[in-house]
N, CA, C and O of each residue as an XYZ file, in Angstrom:
592
protein
N       0.760     -1.199     -0.030
C       0.076      0.020     -0.020
C       0.923      1.038     -0.104
O       2.016      0.979      0.459
N       0.524      2.140     -0.837
C       1.117      3.485     -0.800
C       0.626      4.236      0.344
O      -0.593      4.324      0.487
N       1.499      4.855      1.277
C       0.850      5.604      2.318
C       0.110      6.756      1.824
O       0.476      7.386      0.832
N      -1.128      7.092      2.638
C      -2.018      8.078      2.245
C      -1.938      8.900      3.373
O      -2.113      8.300      4.434
N      -1.707     10.208      3.459
C      -1.632     11.002      4.555
C      -3.123     11.494      4.738
O      -3.853     11.753      3.781
N      -3.537     11.607      6.182
C      -4.986     11.992      6.328
C      -5.208     13.506      6.254
O      -4.360     14.304      6.655
N      -6.300     13.843      5.761
C      -6.790     15.130      5.612
C      -6.773     15.749      6.853
O      -7.419     15.156      7.718
N      -6.195     16.814      7.198
C      -6.365     17.540      8.556
C      -7.500     18.556      8.792
O      -7.763     19.319      7.862
N      -8.103     18.633      9.782
C      -9.049     19.601      9.782
C      -8.743     20.944      9.990
O      -7.589     21.283     10.254
N      -9.775     21.847      9.888
C      -9.435     23.372     10.022
C     -10.148     23.681     11.014
O     -11.299     23.244     10.982
N      -9.741     24.518     12.215
C     -10.506     25.011     13.389
C     -11.356     26.292     12.934
O     -10.871     27.090     12.133
N     -12.543     26.451     13.429
C     -13.321     27.591     13.418
C     -13.560     28.051     14.690
O     -14.079     27.278     15.495
N     -13.238     29.313     15.060
C     -13.501     29.886     16.451
C     -14.983     30.031     16.704
O     -15.399     29.743     17.827
N     -15.868     30.472     15.722
C     -17.110     30.789     15.846
C     -18.008     30.002     14.853
O     -17.787     29.961     13.643
N     -19.029     29.388     15.471
C     -19.988     28.786     14.684
C     -21.285     29.076     14.789
O     -21.748     29.022     15.928
N     -22.134     29.426     13.750
C     -23.521     29.668     13.770
C     -24.208     28.517     13.563
O     -24.619     28.460     12.404
N     -24.525     27.481     14.292
C     -25.002     26.192     14.159
C     -26.420     26.261     13.421
O     -26.848     25.256     12.854
N     -27.019     27.251     13.433
C     -28.337     27.517     12.811
C     -28.133     27.674     11.346
O     -29.037     27.301     10.598
N     -27.136     28.141     10.898
C     -26.907     28.523      9.532
C     -25.660     28.043      8.829
O     -24.951     28.830      8.202
N     -25.416     26.886      8.918
C     -24.217     26.203      8.518
C     -24.510     26.211      6.914
O     -25.574     25.799      6.450
N     -23.558     26.672      6.205
C     -23.531     26.657      4.753
C     -23.208     25.364      3.980
O     -22.344     25.329      3.105
N     -23.979     24.261      4.365
C     -23.748     22.954      3.922
C     -23.839     22.845      2.417
O     -22.889     22.451      1.740
N     -25.054     23.218      1.889
C     -25.364     23.186      0.481
C     -24.429     24.190     -0.408
O     -23.907     23.841     -1.467
N     -24.309     25.343      0.111
C     -23.558     26.301     -0.473
C     -22.222     26.090     -0.864
O     -21.755     26.474     -1.936
N     -21.502     25.370      0.164
C     -20.084     25.207     -0.063
C     -19.753     23.682     -0.153
O     -18.607     23.269     -0.330
N     -20.859     22.875     -0.015
C     -20.340     21.431     -0.117
C     -19.563     20.862      1.100
O     -18.754     19.940      0.998
N     -19.857     21.454      2.194
C     -18.973     21.353      3.353
C     -19.674     20.234      4.317
O     -20.895     20.138      4.443
N     -18.745     19.424      4.959
C     -19.346     18.762      6.086
C     -18.596     18.844      7.253
O     -17.374     18.693      7.272
N     -19.424     19.126      8.426
C     -18.989     19.424      9.739
C     -18.697     18.190     10.601
O     -19.567     17.319     10.584
N     -17.654     17.990     11.320
C     -17.388     16.960     12.275
C     -16.964     17.448     13.601
O     -16.549     18.580     13.851
N     -17.121     16.430     14.451
C     -16.647     16.900     15.948
C     -15.074     16.629     15.811
O     -14.601     15.645     15.242
N     -14.303     17.701     16.446
C     -12.946     17.311     16.523
C     -12.638     16.710     17.914
O     -12.851     17.242     19.003
N     -12.093     15.495     17.665
C     -11.787     14.498     18.836
C     -10.343     14.812     19.135
O      -9.541     15.053     18.233
N     -10.012     14.805     20.451
C      -8.638     14.713     21.085
C      -7.952     13.450     21.101
O      -7.848     12.810     22.147
N      -7.433     13.016     19.909
C      -6.947     11.709     19.908
C      -5.705     11.798     18.822
O      -5.004     12.803     18.702
N      -5.569     10.773     18.170
C      -4.328     10.527     17.199
C      -5.056     10.324     15.885
O      -5.964      9.504     15.757
N      -4.631     11.082     14.954
C      -5.306     10.992     13.451
C      -4.516      9.686     12.887
O      -3.305      9.571     13.081
N      -5.225      8.764     12.219
C      -4.793      7.605     11.797
C      -5.318      7.139     10.434
O      -6.433      7.561     10.125
N      -4.750      6.416      9.660
C      -5.343      5.762      8.535
C      -5.464      4.340      8.761
O      -4.447      3.797      9.193
N      -6.395      3.676      8.581
C      -6.663      2.370      8.648
C      -6.655      1.877      7.109
O      -7.269      2.432      6.198
N      -5.857      0.749      6.995
C      -5.985      0.056      5.663
C      -6.252     -1.580      5.888
O      -5.585     -2.353      6.576
N      -7.369     -1.841      5.136
C      -7.899     -3.260      5.183
C      -7.739     -3.923      3.941
O      -8.263     -3.393      2.962
N      -7.132     -4.952      3.800
C      -7.166     -5.699      2.511
C      -7.693     -7.209      2.836
O      -7.123     -7.937      3.649
N      -8.734     -7.549      2.172
C      -9.313     -8.815      2.339
C      -9.394     -9.219      3.811
O      -9.120    -10.382      4.106
N      -9.737     -8.375      4.726
C     -10.062     -8.701      6.149
C      -8.860     -8.544      7.152
O      -9.052     -8.688      8.360
N      -7.571     -8.237      6.622
C      -6.321     -7.952      7.297
C      -6.196     -6.457      7.449
O      -6.115     -5.704      6.478
N      -6.184     -6.023      8.812
C      -6.125     -4.603      8.946
C      -4.767     -4.185      9.382
O      -3.969     -4.942      9.934
N      -4.534     -2.827      9.080
C      -3.299     -2.112      9.578
C      -3.720     -0.936      9.847
O      -4.695     -0.467      9.260
N      -3.034     -0.261     10.801
C      -3.343      0.999     11.357
C      -1.911      1.996     11.313
O      -0.875      1.541     11.798
N      -1.929      3.264     10.751
C      -0.845      4.064     10.755
C      -1.134      5.392     11.210
O      -2.242      5.878     10.985
N      -0.216      6.051     11.851
C      -0.399      7.421     12.294
C      -0.239      8.458     10.914
O      -0.036      8.081      9.760
N      -0.380      9.754     11.355
C      -0.209     10.569     10.102
C       1.090     10.751      9.556
O       1.250     11.408      8.528
N       2.168     10.139     10.259
C       3.466     10.353      9.534
C       3.761      8.882      8.888
O       4.843      8.679      8.336
N       2.869      7.968      8.965
C       3.252      6.664      8.304
C       3.644      5.566      9.378
O       3.785      4.380      9.079
N       3.791      6.026     10.534
C       4.359      4.904     11.600
C       3.199      3.850     11.772
O       2.037      4.253     11.828
N       3.471      2.609     11.850
C       2.671      1.586     12.155
C       2.109      1.456     13.541
O       2.808      1.114     14.495
N       0.963      1.707     13.623
C       0.178      1.471     15.119
C      -0.531      0.167     15.153
O      -1.289     -0.020     16.105
N      -0.401     -0.744     14.275
C      -1.092     -1.962     14.288
C      -1.062     -2.749     15.527
O      -2.106     -3.275     15.912
N       0.148     -2.897     16.261
C       0.231     -3.699     17.416
C      -0.174     -2.850     18.585
O      -0.537     -3.387     19.632
N      -0.123     -1.415     18.438
C      -0.365     -0.658     19.561
C      -1.718     -0.539     19.901
O      -2.027     -0.370     21.080
N      -2.626     -0.609     18.956
C      -4.210     -0.567     19.155
C      -4.909     -1.868     18.637
O      -5.670     -1.868     17.670
N      -4.586     -2.970     19.363
C      -5.122     -4.337     19.119
C      -6.578     -4.394     18.925
O      -7.077     -5.049     18.010
N      -7.406     -3.582     19.945
C      -8.735     -3.671     19.966
C      -9.348     -3.012     18.577
O     -10.351     -3.458     18.020
N      -8.590     -1.887     18.114
C      -9.243     -1.479     16.832
C      -9.006     -2.359     15.577
O      -9.848     -2.611     14.716
N      -7.632     -2.815     15.620
C      -7.336     -3.721     14.531
C      -8.292     -4.909     14.523
O      -8.873     -5.292     13.508
N      -8.411     -5.460     15.721
C      -9.482     -6.773     15.823
C     -10.717     -6.334     15.368
O     -11.315     -7.094     14.606
N     -11.331     -5.073     15.722
C     -12.719     -4.948     15.310
C     -12.777     -4.799     13.845
O     -13.683     -5.268     13.155
N     -11.694     -4.073     13.364
C     -11.770     -4.039     11.854
C     -11.592     -5.375     11.077
O     -11.998     -5.418      9.916
N     -11.065     -6.367     11.588
C     -10.720     -7.636     11.162
C     -12.106     -8.663     11.309
O     -12.348     -9.576     10.519
N     -12.817     -8.360     12.309
C     -14.065     -9.012     12.600
C     -15.157     -8.583     11.818
O     -16.155     -9.302     11.778
N     -15.122     -7.470     11.160
C     -16.286     -6.770     10.413
C     -16.422     -7.669      9.204
O     -15.469     -7.869      8.451
N     -17.634     -8.216      9.022
C     -17.979     -9.074      7.838
C     -17.985     -8.220      6.663
O     -17.663     -8.736      5.593
N     -18.302     -6.997      6.701
C     -18.377     -6.069      5.598
C     -16.891     -5.810      4.952
O     -16.722     -5.509      3.771
N     -16.038     -5.944      5.736
C     -14.506     -5.537      5.159
C     -13.648     -6.857      4.836
O     -12.447     -6.804      4.571
N     -14.388     -8.043      4.887
C     -13.549     -9.275      4.621
C     -12.993     -9.426      3.268
O     -11.975    -10.098      3.103
N     -13.627     -8.812      2.232
C     -13.209     -8.770      0.820
C     -12.980     -7.486      0.360
O     -13.693     -6.554      0.733
N     -11.942     -7.319     -0.510
C     -11.650     -5.959     -1.005
C     -10.834     -5.179     -0.255
O     -10.458     -5.575      0.849
N     -10.465     -3.997     -0.745
C      -9.516     -3.089     -0.009
C     -10.286     -1.950      0.359
O     -11.038     -1.378     -0.431
N     -10.087     -1.554      1.735
C     -10.620     -0.152      2.256
C      -9.425      0.522      3.000
O      -8.566     -0.040      3.679
N      -9.574      1.988      2.693
C      -8.775      2.877      3.402
C      -9.607      4.062      4.060
O     -10.271      4.919      3.477
N      -9.399      3.888      5.442
C     -10.187      4.961      6.335
C      -9.410      5.854      6.637
O      -8.213      5.587      6.743
N      -9.910      7.212      6.867
C      -9.240      8.320      7.784
C      -9.979      8.536      8.770
O     -11.184      8.743      8.623
N      -9.345      8.526     10.031
C     -10.031      8.696     11.312
C      -9.298      9.050     12.338
O      -8.126      9.333     12.090
N      -9.651      9.113     13.394
C      -9.158      9.368     14.913
C      -9.254      8.414     15.870
O     -10.335      7.938     16.217
N      -8.081      8.061     16.378
C      -8.105      7.088     17.528
C      -8.157      7.833     18.724
O      -7.380      8.765     18.927
N      -9.189      7.416     19.683
C      -9.510      8.364     20.865
C      -9.516      7.419     22.059
O      -9.923      6.263     21.933
N      -9.114      7.851     23.103
C      -9.025      7.212     24.550
C      -9.966      8.126     25.276
O     -10.023      9.324     24.995
N     -10.725      7.559     26.232
C     -11.422      8.348     27.058
C     -10.864      8.351     28.441
O     -10.236      7.375     28.852
N     -11.087      9.511     29.244
C     -10.830      9.594     30.655
C     -12.095      9.769     31.123
O     -12.647     10.845     30.893
N     -12.748      8.794     31.828
C     -14.109      8.771     32.182
C     -15.016      9.123     31.147
O     -15.204      8.312     30.240
N     -15.611     10.224     31.149
C     -16.598     10.536     29.850
C     -16.008     11.485     28.831
O     -16.653     11.792     27.829
N     -14.713     11.987     29.082
C     -14.259     12.849     28.077
C     -13.126     12.255     27.192
O     -12.469     11.310     27.629
N     -12.898     12.730     26.074
C     -11.796     12.318     25.233
C     -10.475     12.814     25.802
O     -10.483     13.898     26.386
N      -9.319     12.114     25.688
C      -8.055     12.515     26.408
C      -7.059     12.177     25.322
O      -6.951     11.027     24.894
N      -6.255     13.297     24.832
C      -5.212     13.255     24.160
C      -4.033     12.567     24.829
O      -3.243     11.888     24.174
N      -3.915     12.761     26.232
C      -3.054     12.193     26.955
C      -2.972     10.667     26.892
O      -1.953     10.013     26.671
N      -4.158     10.220     27.112
C      -4.152      8.664     26.964
C      -3.727      8.198     25.457
O      -2.857      7.364     25.206
N      -4.440      8.836     24.601
C      -4.095      8.347     23.244
C      -2.670      8.326     23.027
O      -2.108      7.303     22.634
N      -2.036      9.436     23.268
C      -0.544      9.658     22.881
C       0.270      8.627     23.925
O       1.301      8.184     23.419
N       0.001      8.175     25.262
C       0.664      7.502     25.985
C       0.455      6.068     25.271
O       1.428      5.313     25.283
N      -0.765      5.620     24.636
C      -0.852      4.431     24.111
C       0.018      4.277     22.862
O       0.373      3.145     22.532
N       0.384      5.349     22.145
C       1.229      5.312     21.060
C       2.708      5.159     21.182
O       3.536      5.121     20.271
N       2.904      5.073     22.561
C       4.454      4.891     23.122
C       4.507      3.450     23.374
O       5.640      3.021     23.592
N       3.495      2.553     23.397
C       3.699      1.245     23.780
C       4.084      0.457     22.525
O       3.396      0.482     21.504
N       5.255     -0.269     22.654
C       5.773     -1.089     21.552
C       5.525     -2.520     21.692
O       5.488     -3.262     20.710
N       5.333     -2.978     23.045
C       5.094     -4.499     23.311
C       3.690     -4.740     22.897
O       2.783     -3.912     22.971
N       3.599     -5.971     22.448
C       2.155     -6.374     21.984
C       1.451     -6.777     23.324
O       0.241     -6.566     23.403
N       2.152     -7.374     24.446
C       1.527     -7.773     25.555
C       1.128     -6.586     26.366
O       0.058     -6.669     26.970
N       1.826     -5.506     26.467
C       1.653     -4.121     27.031
C       0.269     -3.495     26.404
O      -0.660     -2.999     27.041
N       0.377     -3.641     25.067
C      -0.652     -2.977     24.343
C      -2.007     -3.857     24.582
O      -3.082     -3.276     24.734
N      -1.932     -5.032     24.605
C      -3.317     -5.732     24.917
C      -3.647     -5.485     26.420
O      -4.839     -5.534     26.721
N      -2.856     -5.259     27.273
C      -3.195     -4.872     28.700
C      -3.674     -3.666     28.662
O      -4.676     -3.447     29.343
N      -3.142     -2.675     27.937
C      -3.790     -1.165     28.000
C      -5.039     -1.148     27.239
O      -5.884     -0.276     27.444
N      -5.211     -2.172     26.275
C      -6.572     -2.068     25.557
C      -7.611     -2.582     26.411
O      -8.764     -2.175     26.263
N      -7.274     -3.567     27.426
C      -8.316     -3.877     28.338
C      -8.636     -2.794     29.475
O      -9.782     -2.463     29.778
N      -7.535     -2.313     30.031
C      -7.743     -1.203     30.836
C      -8.458      0.044     30.331
O      -9.401      0.527     30.958
N      -8.007      0.553     29.205
C      -8.740      1.786     28.556
C      -8.646      1.647     27.175
O      -7.670      2.065     26.553
N      -9.823      0.954     26.523
C      -9.816      0.573     25.278
C      -9.976      2.024     24.359
O     -10.619      2.985     24.780
N      -9.375      2.006     23.222
C      -9.390      3.151     22.143
C     -10.638      2.809     21.350
O     -11.261      1.747     21.355
N     -10.898      4.016     20.609
C     -11.969      3.939     19.718
C     -11.620      4.663     18.471
O     -10.919      5.674     18.534
N     -12.068      4.205     17.340
C     -11.628      4.612     15.938
C     -12.899      5.492     15.308
O     -13.854      4.932     14.770
N     -12.807      6.741     15.424
C     -13.888      7.426     14.718
C     -13.452      7.686     13.174
O     -12.403      8.258     12.880
N     -14.305      7.239     12.309
C     -13.915      7.389     10.866
C     -14.414      8.542     10.527
O     -15.540      8.893     10.877
N     -13.543      9.332      9.731
C     -14.086     10.659      9.201
C     -14.304     10.414      7.503
O     -15.126     11.137      6.941
N     -13.663      9.532      6.816
C     -13.693      9.524      5.487
C     -13.259      8.104      4.915
O     -12.251      7.538      5.337
N     -14.085      7.558      3.923
C     -13.627      6.441      3.289
C     -12.879      6.694      2.074
O     -13.437      6.811      0.983
N     -11.511      6.787      2.256
C     -10.717      7.277      1.040
C     -10.794      6.289      0.095
O     -10.869      6.658     -1.077
N     -10.792      5.031      0.355
C     -10.832      4.016     -0.834
C     -11.743      2.984     -0.295
O     -11.850      2.827      0.921
N     -12.376      2.305     -1.113
C     -13.319      1.020     -0.866
C     -13.608      0.521     -2.372
O     -13.379      1.228     -3.353
N     -14.143     -0.793     -2.436
C     -14.437     -1.404     -3.726
C     -15.452     -0.385     -4.362
O     -16.500     -0.082     -3.791
N     -15.055      0.147     -5.635
C     -15.883      1.001     -6.346
C     -15.746      2.582     -6.011
O     -16.415      3.460     -6.556
N     -14.868      2.763     -5.125
C     -14.738      4.301     -4.780
C     -13.205      4.506     -4.587
O     -12.462      3.568     -4.299
N     -12.790      5.739     -4.757
C     -11.416      6.060     -4.549
C     -11.431      7.687     -3.915
O     -12.469      8.250     -3.567
N     -10.371      8.163     -3.861
C     -10.174      9.593     -3.402
C     -10.882     10.533     -4.367
O     -11.343     11.609     -3.986
N     -10.969     10.060     -5.755
C     -11.494     11.008     -6.668
C     -12.959     10.866     -6.593
O     -13.509     11.743     -7.259
N     -13.815     10.026     -5.985
C     -15.144      9.893     -5.718
C     -15.568     11.239     -4.948
O     -14.797     11.690     -4.101
N     -16.627     11.802     -5.194
C     -17.086     13.089     -4.431
C     -17.125     12.729     -2.956
O     -17.594     11.639     -2.630
N     -16.665     13.568     -2.052
C     -16.540     13.373     -0.631
C     -17.983     12.975      0.061
O     -18.068     12.071      0.893
N     -18.948     13.647     -0.320
C     -20.361     13.392      0.049
C     -20.626     11.881     -0.243
O     -21.127     11.250      0.687
N     -20.400     11.310     -1.234
C     -20.632     10.038     -1.618
C     -19.751      8.988     -0.751
O     -20.263      7.945     -0.343
N     -18.462      9.305     -0.504
C     -17.668      8.646      0.432
C     -18.092      8.737      1.870
O     -18.048      7.732      2.579
N     -18.498      9.890      2.331
C     -18.870      9.920      3.476
C     -20.153      9.203      3.801
O     -20.232      8.598      4.870
N     -21.182      9.226      2.944
C     -22.292      8.545      3.100
C     -22.115      6.932      2.984
O     -23.104      6.245      3.240
N     -21.025      6.363      2.648
C     -20.709      5.170      2.669
C     -20.375      4.602      4.160
O     -20.406      3.411      4.472
N     -20.084      5.581      4.934
C     -19.866      5.337      6.362
C     -21.013      4.683      7.156
O     -20.778      3.829      8.011
N     -22.423      5.154      6.821
C     -23.509      4.552      7.388
C     -23.811      2.918      7.030
O     -24.520      2.191      7.727
N     -23.209      2.564      5.956
C     -23.267      1.021      5.797
C     -22.111      0.186      6.099
O     -22.102     -1.004      5.784
N     -21.090      0.777      6.723
C     -20.059      0.010      7.123
C     -19.905     -0.413      8.555
O     -18.952     -1.115      8.892
């Protein structure tokens, strides 16, 4: 797989939630999670996870890789997802927990950390899937998330 860098968000300081210009600018607004931006690559049911610089986090987040590999939808074909790996401190997302998890290199320690404080993967974009690619309009790719 050729590494695909994630699309990074842009912060808006003020939002008029009642007048979002979705139709006018073909824009989709999403929550900014405090986590680690990642690309998930799934090929015929085998998943890999990479941070935004291309470093493998496959062994670091076994609960995410396992969930992707257990998905019956992802068993055949190639999928590339852009998303955020998030760990929670009680009810709030915590960049500290996510970054601490990224420092784990031992599979055993990663499995223990996954049991103690499991991470979640919030997917923002389907960069590639059977029948779509990065040139497919974003609204179409985003719509695919509902079926995955």
